[in-house]
PLY file of the C-alpha trace (Angstrom):
ply
format ascii 1.0
element vertex 112
property float x
property float y
property float z
element edge 111
property int vertex1
property int vertex2
end_header
-0.07 0.06 -0.07
1.25 3.69 -0.79
0.34 6.36 1.15
0.02 10.37 -0.31
1.06 13.35 1.98
-0.69 16.50 0.46
-0.57 19.80 2.29
-4.05 21.64 2.24
-4.86 25.59 1.69
-7.64 25.70 3.56
-9.48 29.39 4.65
-10.75 30.34 8.27
-14.15 28.59 7.42
-12.58 25.34 6.45
-10.13 25.12 8.95
-13.37 25.67 11.72
-14.88 22.76 10.08
-11.69 21.06 10.02
-11.10 21.39 13.78
-14.80 20.60 14.90
-14.10 17.00 12.74
-11.01 16.70 14.75
-12.91 17.47 18.19
-15.95 14.91 17.81
-13.81 12.27 16.74
-11.54 12.94 19.78
-14.64 13.20 22.01
-16.08 9.87 20.49
-12.87 8.23 21.00
-12.48 9.19 24.67
-15.84 8.54 25.83
-15.60 5.13 23.85
-12.77 4.44 26.21
-14.33 5.24 29.22
-17.42 3.05 28.23
-14.73 0.07 27.10
-12.83 0.26 30.40
-16.13 0.06 32.51
-17.56 -2.77 30.80
-14.44 -4.84 30.99
-13.89 -4.27 34.58
-17.64 -5.46 34.73
-18.27 -7.86 32.68
-14.60 -8.81 31.35
-15.96 -7.98 27.50
-15.06 -5.76 25.11
-17.33 -3.91 23.11
-17.50 -3.98 19.66
-17.55 -0.45 17.28
-21.04 -1.12 16.76
-22.30 -1.70 19.99
-20.06 1.60 20.88
-21.73 3.52 17.75
-25.42 2.76 19.22
-24.54 3.72 22.58
-23.02 6.99 21.31
-26.06 7.80 19.17
-28.45 7.00 22.24
-26.50 8.83 25.14
-24.00 11.09 23.69
-25.62 12.79 20.49
-29.25 13.57 21.90
-27.12 15.85 24.79
-24.24 17.22 22.43
-25.92 18.79 19.35
-22.68 19.78 17.98
-22.25 16.10 16.79
-24.67 17.26 13.87
-22.39 19.81 12.93
-20.02 17.16 11.50
-19.99 14.17 8.93
-20.88 10.99 10.77
-18.11 8.99 9.51
-15.54 10.71 12.02
-16.72 9.44 15.35
-17.39 6.22 13.81
-13.89 5.60 12.48
-12.81 6.81 15.99
-14.61 4.11 17.42
-12.90 1.39 14.81
-9.76 2.73 15.63
-10.25 2.35 19.57
-12.06 -1.01 19.06
-8.32 -1.79 17.51
-6.62 -0.62 20.11
-8.04 -2.10 22.83
-8.51 -5.91 21.00
-4.42 -5.50 20.35
-3.85 -4.54 23.90
-5.68 -7.72 25.26
-3.96 -10.10 22.22
-0.43 -8.85 21.70
1.58 -8.90 24.87
3.67 -6.03 24.08
1.07 -3.51 23.04
0.05 -0.88 25.83
-3.29 0.32 27.11
-5.15 2.83 24.97
-4.19 6.27 25.81
-7.02 8.98 26.12
-6.53 11.51 23.38
-5.63 15.14 23.80
-7.05 18.19 22.40
-4.38 19.98 20.03
-2.27 17.12 20.18
-1.87 15.15 16.89
-5.52 15.77 15.82
-6.69 13.90 13.30
-9.85 12.45 11.62
-10.87 10.31 8.73
-13.89 10.30 6.65
-14.35 7.24 4.42
0 1
1 2
2 3
3 4
4 5
5 6
6 7
7 8
8 9
9 10
10 11
11 12
12 13
13 14
14 15
15 16
16 17
17 18
18 19
19 20
20 21
21 22
22 23
23 24
24 25
25 26
26 27
27 28
28 29
29 30
30 31
31 32
32 33
33 34
34 35
35 36
36 37
37 38
38 39
39 40
40 41
41 42
42 43
43 44
44 45
45 46
46 47
47 48
48 49
49 50
50 51
51 52
52 53
53 54
54 55
55 56
56 57
57 58
58 59
59 60
60 61
61 62
62 63
63 64
64 65
65 66
66 67
67 68
68 69
69 70
70 71
71 72
72 73
73 74
74 75
75 76
76 77
77 78
78 79
79 80
80 81
81 82
82 83
83 84
84 85
85 86
86 87
87 88
88 89
89 90
90 91
91 92
92 93
93 94
94 95
95 96
96 97
97 98
98 99
99 100
100 101
101 102
102 103
103 104
104 105
105 106
106 107
107 108
108 109
109 110
110 111
C-alpha cells in the first residue's frame, strides 16, 4: 500500500470545520474508551465498534447537538480505531493500554 502526504490550503471557515471534525472524533474516542474500561472491568468483555456507535447515538448525540455539525464518519472511524487499539492491547502482549486523546495534540480524523 502506498500513501500520499498532501498539504491543504484552507481558509478560516474550512479550518473551523476541520477542527470540529477532529474534536468530535477525539470526544467519541475518549467517551468510548471510558465505556470500554467500565464494560471490561464489570463483565470482562470488550464492546464492538457497532455497539459503541449505537450507545453513542443513543446517549451522547442527544445531549451534544454539535455532533450533528460534522460528518457521521468521523466518530464512527474513531470508535473503529478504539476497538482495534483495545483488541491489540488484549491480544498482543507488548501493546500498551489505549491512551486518551488530548485536544491539540496530533489532532486527526478519517472520513471514509
